Every structure is written in C-alpha cells, then in structure tokens.
N, C-alpha and C positions, 0 to 999 in steps of 0.2 A: 456546529450549531445544533445538529441532531442530538449529539451527546449532551449538550447543555440543556436542551429542551427535555430530554429524558430525565435528567437530574431534577429539573423543575417539577415535572409531573410526580416524581417520587416524593419530593418535599411537600407538595400539595396533598398527596395521598400517602401518608406514612403508614407503616404496617399496623394492622389492628389485631390485637391478640385477646382471645377469650379463654380463660382457664376455668374448667367446669368440673366440680367434684360431686355433682348431684346425679348426673345422668347415667353413670356407670358404677356398679358396685365394687369392682376390683381394680379400677385404674382411673387416673386423672386424665381428662380429655383436654387437649390443647388445640385450639383452632387459630390459624394464622392466615389473614387475608392481606395481600399487598400487591402493588404493581409488579408485573413480571419482569425479571431481569436475570440474565444468565448467571448462575451461581447462587440464586436465592434459596433453592432447596438445600444445597450443601451448607449454606450459612445457617439455616434453621437446624438441620440435623447436627451440625458441628456444635452449636450452642447446647443442645440437649445432651449430646454425648459428653461434652466437657464437664457438664454438671452431674455426671454419673447417673443419668436417667436412662432407663431401659425402654425402648420403643417396642411395645408388644403388638401394636396394630396401627396402621396408618392408611390414609386415603389422600391422594395427591391429584390435583387438577390445575393446569396452567394454560388454558386456552384463552383466546381473545384478549391478550394483553394483561390478564389478571391471574394472580397466583393464589390458590387456596389449598392449605394443608390442614388435615385433622389427624392428630396423633394421640393414641392411648398410651400413656407412659406410667411407669412405676419407678420406685427407687431401687437401690441395689438389693434391698431385702424383699423385693416384689410387693411392696406396699404402696398405697396411694400417697400422693404428695399432700400432706396436711399442714406442714410447717408454713405459716404465713410469710415468714421472711424468705423462705425458698421460693414460694409462689411469686412474691413481689420481685425477686431477683430474676426469675424466669421471664416475667412480663417485661421488665426493664430491658433485659438483654435482647429479647426478640423484637421489641419495638424500636430498638436503636437503629439509627441510620448508618448503613455500612458503606456509603459512597466513599468515605475517606480511607477505607481499608487499602493499604498499598499492595501492589502486585509483586509476586515473587520475582518477576523479571526485572524489578528495579533494584535488586540486590547488588551491592558493590563489595568486592573482596578487599580484605586487609583494612577495614574501617572499624575501629573499636567503638563500643557502645558505652554509655555513661555508667551503667550498672554492671554489665558483664560482657564478655567476648564470646561470640558464637562460632563454634568450629564444626564443620561438616566433614565427615570421613566416609569414604567408600573404598572397598578393596576385597581381596580374597579372604574368606572366612577360615578360621582355624581355632583349635582349642587354646584358650589362654589369651586370645587377642585383647579382650577387654582388660584383663589383668595387666598386660604390657602397656596399654594406653594409660591406665590409671597410674602405673608406676612412673612412667615418663613425666606425666603432668605433676605428680607429687615431687619428683626430683627437680623440676623446674619451678617449684614454689607456686603452683597453681591449685586453687580449690575448685572442685566440681560442684557448682550450684545445682544443676539439674542436667540430666542426660537421658537419652533413649537410644537403645541399640536394637536393631532387627537383623536377623539372618535369614537367608533363603537361597537354596540352590547353590551352595558353596560361596555365596557372597555375603558381605556384611555392610551395613550402613548405620551411621550413628550421627546424632545431633547433640553436641555437648556445649553447655554454657559454663564458662570458667571465669574466675576472678583471681586477682593477685593476693597471695597470702598476707602481705604486709599492709595493703590498702583496703582490701575487701571490695575493690572496684574493678572495672574493666582494665585490661592490660593495654596501656597506651604507649609503651616503649616499643618502637619499631624493631629494635634489635632483639628484644625479648620475644616478640611475635615471630620473627624470622627463625629464631632458635627453636621455638615450639613447633613451628611448621616443619623444619628440617628433621627434628627428632621423631615426630609422629609419622612423617613420610617414610622414614627408615623402618618403623614398626610395620607400616602397612605393606611396604614392598617386601617381596620374598623371592625365592629362586624361581617360582612359577608365576609370579604376578608382578612384573616390573612395569607394565603398561597401564593397567586399569586402576591401580591405586590412585586415589585422588583425595586431596585435602584443601578446603577453602576456609578462610576466616571472614565472616560476614557479620554485619549488624543484625541482631535478632529482632523479632517482632514483625518482620516483613512477611512471614508465612507461618501458618499453623504447623507445629512441629511434626505431628503425625502425617499431615498432608505432604509436608516436605519430604519425609522419609519415603512415602509412596513415589513421589516424583524422582527422588534420587535413585531408586531401583529402576524406574521406568526410563531414566536417562541412558542406561546402558543395556545392551542386549545380553541379559544374563542367561538366555537360553543357549547361547553359543559359547559356553565355557567348558565343553566336554574335554578339551585338551588339557585343562588345568588338572594338576595332581592334588589339588586341595581336597581334604577329606570332606565327603558329603554325607551328612547324617540322613539316614532314611526317615522320611516323614511318614508315619503310620496312620495319620489322621485321614478321615474320609476325604476324598478329592471332591471338590465342587463340580457340578455338572452345569455347563452353560450352553445354551442353544440360542442362535440368532436366526430369525426368520422374517419374512416380509408380510406385511398386511397392506397389499397394494391398493385395495379399495378404500382404505383409510389414509394412505400416504404415510404410514409409519413403518419403522423397523421394530420388531418385537424381540426383546431379550428376556430369556427365562433363565433364572439361576437357582439351582437347588444345592443346598449345603447344610451341614450341621449348624444349628443356631449357636451363637456365642455373642459376647459383648462387642459392640462397635462394628458388627457386621454391616449394618445399614450405612454407617459412615464410610466404610471402606469401599463399598460398591458405588455409592453416590459420588464420592471423591474421585474415583477412577473415571466414571462417565463424564463428570464435569471437566476434568483435566484432558480428556480425549475430545472435548468440544462437542459433546452431545447434550441435548436438552430433553429432560423428562417432561412430557406433556401430561401424562396420566399415570397413576400408579396405585397399587393396593398392597399393603403390607399386612400379613397375618402372623401373629406371634404364637408361641407355644411349642412344645416339643414335637408335635406332629401336625402343625399348621403350616401355612405358606405365606411368604412375603411376595408382593407383586409391585412392580414399578413400571411406569410408562415414560419413556424418554423419546425425544424427537427422533423418529424413524427407527428406534430400536426398542424391543421388549425383552425383559429379563425375568427368569424364574429360578428359584432355589429350593432344593429338597434336603431335609425335611423342613428347613426354613425356605419358603418359596418367595422369590421376588420376581415380579413381572413388570416390565417397563415398555411403554410405547414411546419411542424416541425418534428424533431427527437431529441431524447435524445443525450447528448454529446457523448455517446458511439456508436452513429450511428444507433440505432434501434428505431422503432416507439413505441407508447404506447402498452403495452402487456396485460393489465388487465382492467377490468371494474372498479375496485377500484381506479386505477390510473386515469382513465377518470373522475371519480367523484371528485377526489382530485383536478385535474386541473380545473374542472368546479367551485368548491367551492372557490379555491384560486383566480381565476380571477374575479368571481362575487364580492367577498368581497373587493378585491383591488380596483375595480371600485366604489363600494358603499361608501368607506371611504371618498371620496371627492365629492360625488354626492348628499349630503343631502341638503334639503331646509333650508332657513334661511335668516335673515336680516344681511347684511354685514355692520359693523361699522368700519370706518377707522379713526384712530387718528393720526394727524400730528401736532407735537408741539415741543417746546424747551424741551430737555430732562432735567430731574432733579431727585434728590434722592426722592424716594417715589411716583413718578408719576405712575408707573405700578401697585403697590399695591393699590393705591387709585382708579384707573380706574376699576380694576377687582373687588374691593370691591363695588363700585357703581353699577356695573352690577349685582353682587350677591344680593345686598340689594333691587334691583328692580325686583328680581325673574326672571332674564334672565339666560338661560342655554347656556354656551359656547360650541358649537359643534366642532369648529376648531379655532385655533388662530395662528397668525404669528407675532412674536415680533422682532423688529429691532431698535437698538439704535446706531447711527453712526454719528460722527462729531458733537456731541452736539444736534442732531435732533432725535426725537423719531417718529417712524412710526409703529404703531401697527394695525393689522387687526383682527377683531373678527367676526365670523359667529355665530349668536345667534338666539334662539327661546325662547318662554316662557317655563316654566318648564314642560309643557305637550307636548312639541314638536310642538305647534301651532304657527301661525304667531304672531309677537309681536304687542301689542296694540300701535297704533300711539301716543296716549297720553303719554305712558310710554317713548317712544323714545324722544318725545319733552321734557319731564321732565329731562331725562338724559342729553340731549344736553344743557339744561339750567344750569345744575349742572357743566358740564365739560367745556362748551363753544361751541357755535354754529360754531365759526370760526375754531375750531380745530377738531371737531368730525363731520365727514361726513357720510351720510347714503346712502347705495346702496343696492337695493334688488338683490339677486342672480338671474341669468337668470333661474335657476331651480324653482324659486318661481312663475314664470308666468305660464300661461296655458301650458300644456304639448304639445310639438311639435308633429305634426302628424307623424305617422310611415312612414319610408322611402318606396319608391316605391319597389314593389316586383321585378322590373326589374333591381335592382341595380347590378353593375358589381361585379363579384366574381372571385376569382382565379380559381375556378372549371370551370367557363365558359371559362376562358382563356385557360386552359389546354385542354379543350374539343374542342376548335376551332382552336387554333394555338399555336405555341410555345411561351413560356414566353419571350424568347430573341427577337423574331420578334415583339412582342407587345411592348417591351421596345424601340426598334429601331424606330418603327412607331410613338410612343408617343412623342419621343424627337426630331424627325426630323423637 
C-alpha cells in the first residue's frame, strides 16, 4: 500500500523541468523538480550523459520529500544547447515517468529478445581477448549490433548485443545459444582463470549498459586477484582521492572525491553510490580544469580533485555510515569506478560501411600489431559501423606512431581516425585549495539560501 501510494503521489506531481538559455552566458541551465525517490538523481544524470551533454556545474538538494537539481550543461563542443529539437528531447525525457523502468534483478538468463540477444561476459583480461570473442561470434554466424568492453585490474567485462546473420533478429534456437555460450566460455577460461569466467545470456533493456558494467565489476572481488598470472597493464593516470568522514551534527556522512575531470565522471560516481544504496541529500558540482565537484548523499559526502565532488549522504534506511569497514568499502568502490574509465591510451575511431567480418578483421589487425584494447565501444546501425577503441601497447605504454600509421594503411586512412585521450597529455594541475565545498556552504549559510542566490 505504501508503494502504491508513493506511485500515486509521483503521478499527481510529475517532474517539472525548466531549460534556461538566458541566465548564463556559457552554459544551458536545466532545473528539475520532482518528488524524491531513490535513484532519481541517477535517472537525471543518466539521461543527460546518454545525450552526450557535459555537466559543468550542478546543485542538488533532496530534503523533505522533494528533489531539486540545477545543472549547467554544454554539448560535446563546450557550447550551449541551442537546437530546439535537442532542447525538446531533453525536456521530454526528463519529464517522463520512470516508475515502469524494470529492475536489473528481474533479469532471466537464456531468454532471447525480439530484436537481439544480450550476452554478458566477465573473466580474466589478456591481449587479444576481444578479437577472440569477435572471431567466435563470426564463426557462429552472429552479427554484433552493439557492444561495450571495459578492463580494469586484470579483469574484463563486456555487454554484447548480437543477432543472427540470416534473420537479423535475436537468436531463438536454444541449441545455437548453447553452442555460443560453450564456445565463448572456452575463450574466457584460461590456465589461470577457470573459476571466475562467467557468461550469461539475458534479455536486454532491463538495465543501462554502462551501469550494468559497473555492477558486473562490483559483483566480483577484483582486488583479490593477485594470484592470477594475467598480464596487468600499469595504469599511469592520476589516481582519484576519496575521503569519507562524519558530519554528526547534521546526521550525514560526507564523501569527498578528487580526480582528473573527464566525460561521464558524474555518472560513474552517482551510479556507484546509488547501487551501494546511498542517497545523496545535497551536492554541489563545479566544472572546469581547476574547479571542484561536490555532492551530498545520505550520510556520506564526496569530493574530487581537480574535479571536486562532495556529497552529504545517508543509507536508504536513513542512517549514516556506521563502521570503518564500510568507509573503506565506499572508498574502494568509488576509486575503482572512476579508474575504470580514466586510463590513458590512444583512441581509434572507425567509421565505415558495415559488412560481415568487419569487426573480427579490425580487432585481429589490432591484436597482430600488439595493441592492447583497454576499452571498446561497438555500434552498427543503419548499415554504418562506428567502433571506438582505446588502446596501448602490450606494456601499457603509448603506441608507436609508426604502428598507428601501418594500421591505418591496412584499414584505410579515410575510415580510421586517431585521437589521443585528454588523459594522455600532461596532467592537469591540481585544483585550488580554495575550491568551493559543501562543508563551506553549511558553515557559512544555509544550502537553500545558497541555491536561491546562485540562480537568481
């Protein structure tokens, strides 16, 4: 009854969204007011992130059963959002009712979907793993519609959407599915990883793909793989700094996260907190190369440098963090969530007419040139293939330019574009020690008065 009543309240009070291009010279301001519900903040951030919008500043407040977000956003070119179709799309998505969104816990294995079949793979990482997976799928007459691969601390996780060559639809033959599962499991298993390799076939659409990848890494204790002989590539990117402290007079836990800024940083931290069952009550996000992000979650506060995030948080049961072990768990989970997409590397983007065998050939060429794929995002839509690979050499060092040129000669310079990740450049200077934090706000004036002054 309580759950149904909460749904009724949300239907009576749908989200209200205001998109303002007048109040700020260099960013579009998006204000979202709605009834508070666990996961609302992640829902909003996920929508903005999926639309390739960059959140440069944000203010979050969710006390007294009401949720209020204000985000300053720009497009991927750091420009204001001026396209009226995009603005309308943002408004429609943010005002949609998300009560019908299914939970990831409702996923059922071995159930094909009408359009494509979803495969989740986890196991020990090694050079050429993605190439082997693509080769097996091609041999079994499967087309990869989309896929995403992450690697971290000698582990790999991937979510792959496939169809049958002949039908262009999901694979409904149980024998074919069993063969796919058996062959891919053989690829994932190795002499040093016979227990942790895992593959499931599940209906897609039940969970956001990137959120699911975070959960797949969190499902296993990847910190306890020292005994594995898997090659571990040294990650030379700056490590995030996470601190967890108590604000007992306010009844919150304060989490502060300092890290290099990058795309989707906010999504990764909010996703992790939400899946750990923490609620962000207040937060401030500050963008820019030397500014700070801040978030407040129930009983926990986070800060990041030079991107600073500060959160006032509590657990969903309304209490702050109670033990040192839990503080350490929060610290570890946030650090690893940020590190998964913070690695250095050369970004290769392939844009070409899609065809059978294209993906296996591309990944084979990368493997034969001793390139290690740290992350990959695969997309084939409307006869066009757009694949992005973040690569290093097998030692984790920068790729030799002569190798890059050789690969472009093999694949085609017009279809393979090269871009160095921003993390590959010299590290940005640490943010100013005078960066704005929620602690300063609470110490000087009320959060509500700060919000009113900031938006007036």
